[in-house]
N, C-alpha and C positions, 0 to 999 in steps of 0.2 A: 758893701754887699759881700765882698770876699770874706770879711771878718765874720759875718753872720753865717755864711755857708760853712765856714771852718768849724764853728761850734755846732751847727746842725749835724754835720757829718760825724763829728766826734761823739755825739750823744744820740745818734739815730736809733740804735738798738734799745736803749733804755727808754727813749721817748715812745717808741712803738709798743714796748711792753707796758708802759704806763697807760697808754691809750687803750690797750686791750683790757687791762685790769679795770679801767674806768667803765668800759662797755660791760664787763661782767658784773660790776657793782650795780650799774643801772638796770641790767636785766634782772638781777636779784630783787631790786626794789620794785620792779614792775610786775614780777610774778606773785608778790605777796597778796594783792587784792584778788587775783584769780583763784588762789588757794582758799582765801577767806570765803569767797562766794561758793566754792565747792563744799566747804564745811557747812555753810548755811543751807544750801540747796539740797545736798545729798545727806548730810549727817543729821542736821536738826529736823529736817522735814520728815525723815524716816525714823528718827530717834535711834540712829545707829551709832553707838558709842565707839565702835571699832573704827568706823570711817572718820569720825571726828578726831580720834587720837592719831590715826594714820596721816591725815592731812595736816594736823597740828605739828607732828614730828617733821613732816616735809617742810612746812613753813619755818620751823626752827633751823633745819639744815640749810635752807636757802638764806635765811638771815645770817647764819654763821658764815656761810660762804661769802656773802656780801661784805660782812665785817672784815674778814681776812683779806679780801681783795682791796678794801679801802685802806687797811693798814699797809699792805704791800705797795699799793699805789703811792701813798704818802711817803714811804721810805725811798722809793725809786725817784719820785718827783723831787724830793729834797736833794738827792745826789746830782740831779741835772741842774 
């Protein structure tokens, strides 16, 4: 048990950062359907191209954020 606690204490900061990045990645994945429903409900229903483009760019930004978080999470997890 002392051996395990030694390694946990040694890498606690990176472990917590990795967990935080995993949570951000999951949130980014879970926001995608909400924005898609807004595109369908508000943009397509009202035939408003500006709203469709706005929510599409938001979805692209969220997907890019999720991808960056996934890459960083993998880098830090491989260090641990």
